[in-house]
C-alpha positions in Angstrom: 115.1 111.6 103.5 118.3 109.8 104.2 120.9 109.7 101.5 122.3 106.5 100.3 125.4 107.7 98.6 128.8 106.8 100.0 131.6 109.2 99.3 135.3 108.2 98.9 137.7 109.2 101.6 139.1 111.8 99.1 135.7 113.3 98.6 135.0 113.5 102.3 138.4 115.2 103.0 137.5 117.7 100.2 134.1 118.4 101.8 135.7 118.8 105.2 138.4 121.1 103.8 135.8 123.3 102.1 133.5 123.4 105.1 130.7 121.7 103.1 130.7 118.6 105.4 128.1 119.1 108.1 128.5 118.9 111.8 126.9 116.0 113.6 123.2 115.9 114.2 123.0 117.3 117.7 122.3 121.0 118.1 122.4 123.2 121.1 121.5 126.5 119.5 118.3 128.3 120.2 117.6 128.7 116.5 115.4 126.1 114.7 117.5 123.2 113.7 118.2 122.9 109.9 119.9 119.9 108.5 122.9 120.2 106.1 123.3 118.1 103.0 125.8 115.3 103.5 125.7 115.5 107.3 126.6 112.2 108.8 124.1 110.0 110.4 124.0 106.5 112.0 124.2 104.5 108.8 124.2 107.1 106.0 124.7 110.8 105.3 121.7 112.9 104.7 120.6 114.2 101.3 117.0 115.2 100.8 114.7 113.6 98.2 113.5 116.2 95.8 109.8 117.1 96.2 109.2 116.0 92.6 110.7 112.6 93.1 108.8 112.1 96.4 105.6 112.8 94.5 106.6 110.3 91.7 107.6 107.7 94.3 104.1 107.9 95.8 102.6 107.9 92.3 104.5 104.7 91.5 103.2 103.0 94.6 99.6 104.3 93.8 99.2 105.7 97.3 95.6 106.4 98.3 93.8 107.5 101.5 93.4 103.8 102.3 97.2 103.3 102.7 99.5 103.3 105.6 102.9 104.6 104.4 106.1 104.0 106.4 109.2 105.9 105.4 112.4 104.3 106.5 114.9 107.0 107.3 112.5 109.8 107.0 115.0 112.7 107.3 113.2 116.1 107.0 109.8 114.3 106.7 108.8 115.5 103.2 107.8 112.1 101.9 105.7 111.4 105.0 104.1 114.8 104.8 103.4 114.4 101.1 101.7 111.1 101.7 99.6 112.6 104.4 98.5 115.4 102.1 97.1 112.7 99.8 95.0 111.5 102.7 97.1 108.5 103.7 98.3 107.8 107.3 102.0 107.9 107.3 104.9 107.3 109.7 108.5 108.4 109.5 111.2 106.3 111.2 114.3 108.4 111.8 117.3 107.9 114.1 118.3 111.6 114.4 116.1 113.2 117.1 116.6 116.7 115.6 115.2 115.6 112.3 112.3 113.9 114.0 111.4 117.2 115.8 112.0 119.2 112.6 109.6 116.9 110.8 106.9 117.2 113.5 107.0 121.0 113.2 106.8 120.8 109.4 103.7 118.5 109.7 102.1 120.9 112.0 102.7 123.8 109.6 101.3 121.8 106.7 98.2 120.9 108.6 98.7 117.1 108.5 100.0 116.3 112.0 96.9 114.1 112.6 98.0 111.8 109.8 101.8 112.2 109.8 103.7 110.7 112.7 107.4 110.6 113.3 109.4 108.5 115.8 113.0 108.3 116.7 114.0 104.6 116.2 116.5 102.3 114.6 115.3 100.8 111.4 116.6 97.3 112.3 114.7 97.3 115.5 111.4 98.7 114.2 108.2 96.8 113.3 106.8 98.0 110.0 104.7 95.0 109.2 101.4 97.0 109.2 102.5 99.2 106.3 100.8 98.9 102.9 103.6 101.1 101.4 107.2 101.4 102.3 109.4 104.3 101.1 113.1 104.6 101.5 116.3 106.4 100.4 119.0 104.1 101.9 122.3 102.6 100.9 122.3 99.4 98.8 123.9 97.4 101.6 121.2 98.6 104.0 118.6 97.7 101.5 120.1 94.2 101.4 120.1 93.9 105.2 116.4 94.9 105.2 115.4 92.7 102.3 114.6 89.6 104.3 112.3 91.6 106.5 110.7 93.3 103.6 110.0 90.0 101.9 108.1 88.9 104.9 105.6 91.7 104.6 102.1 91.0 103.5 101.9 90.1 99.8 101.0 93.1 97.8 102.9 95.6 100.0 104.5 98.2 97.8 108.1 99.2 98.4 109.6 102.3 96.7 113.2 103.2 96.8 114.9 106.4 95.7 117.7 105.3 93.3 119.0 102.2 95.0 118.3 98.6 94.3 117.6 95.4 96.2 120.4 93.3 94.7 119.1 90.2 92.8 115.5 91.2 93.7 114.7 93.1 90.5 112.3 96.0 90.6 108.9 95.5 89.1 108.9 99.0 87.7 111.4 101.9 87.4 110.9 105.5 86.5 113.6 108.2 86.0 113.0 111.9 85.8 115.4 114.7 84.8 116.0 118.4 85.5 113.4 119.4 83.0 110.7 117.5 84.9 111.7 118.7 88.3 114.6 116.6 89.6 116.8 118.9 91.6 119.8 116.6 92.2 121.5 113.4 91.1 119.0 111.1 92.7 116.2 111.0 90.1 115.1 107.4 89.9 112.3 105.6 91.7 112.1 101.8 91.9 109.0 99.8 92.8 108.8 96.3 94.2 105.5 94.5 95.1 106.0 91.9 97.8 105.2 88.5 96.2 103.4 85.7 97.9 105.4 82.5 98.6 104.3 79.9 96.1 107.2 77.5 95.7 106.2 73.9 95.9 103.7 71.5 94.3 100.0 72.5 94.1 96.9 70.5 93.1 95.0 72.6 90.6 92.1 72.1 88.3 94.4 71.6 85.4 96.4 68.9 87.2 99.6 69.4 89.2 101.5 72.6 89.3 105.1 72.5 90.5 106.8 75.9 91.0 110.3 77.1 91.8 110.5 80.7 93.0 113.1 83.4 93.0 111.6 86.6 94.4 108.7 87.4 92.1 109.8 85.2 89.2 108.6 81.6 89.0 109.3 78.6 86.8 108.3 74.9 86.8 105.9 72.5 85.2 102.2 71.9 84.8 101.4 68.2 84.7 98.1 67.1 83.2 97.7 63.4 83.0 100.9 62.1 81.5 101.7 65.4 79.8 104.1 67.9 81.5 104.4 71.4 80.1 107.1 73.9 81.2 105.9 77.1 82.6 107.3 80.5 83.6 105.8 83.6 85.1 105.7 85.9 88.0 103.9 86.7 91.2 102.5 90.1 91.8 101.3 90.3 95.4 98.9 87.3 95.7 98.3 87.1 91.9 100.1 84.4 90.0 100.6 85.0 86.2 101.9 82.1 84.2 102.6 81.1 80.6 102.3 77.4 79.8 102.5 75.9 76.4 101.5 79.1 74.7 98.6 79.7 77.1 98.4 82.4 79.7 97.1 81.3 83.1 96.1 83.3 86.1 96.0 82.1 89.6 95.8 83.3 93.2 98.0 82.4 96.1 96.5 81.8 99.6 97.5 80.0 102.8 96.2 76.8 101.1 98.4 77.1 98.1 97.8 78.3 94.5 94.5 78.1 92.8 94.3 78.6 89.0 91.3 80.6 87.9 
């Protein structure tokens, strides 16, 4: 996958001086192209996600054969191929054409080319609205630029990031692995977000009137029954609304018509 780590100018000079900094993506040799760690790309340098973390990311998203996984910045294709091996359909979006072709060859070798597709495209110009799972290994500032688009995905879409956050949008779940459990580099954390339904506003419910304010998956507000108003707080997980009001736990479901308490 794509790396998300920015290196200081000093570090870059060191890498160049030692020959560790890779040449640009284009290759004209007759040998099969092989990417180099830290090679520059359009928005980021390239560092592979370890196979163990790729597996854990897909575990965290609970990927099944019913899913359509889209990997943003798919690099060498291992996350897409791993998802396809689980029976899911998967698409890798990658700007570097050499990495796209490398990934296609790998999918053929692994016998999953029918389920693993790779395209050369710009993330910011791509449509990934049909995904049920998004995976990525991108810089924090790129995550933030993508965040509005990700929040418009269908409620319940799972988003998993290697190591990097979404700013104020807190992860719903985070796991970290170490060398002993198979992490091969410094990038050993997976973060999961579940796209929340939009529920802010006032809703007529069987208990009375529910008024909600929403900040990403977190909600707060009041539940008014007759003349009594009770403060509430809770969260939205996909289209499920989980609330606490006056010591009671309430569950609801969001739809195009608003929120219905169950």
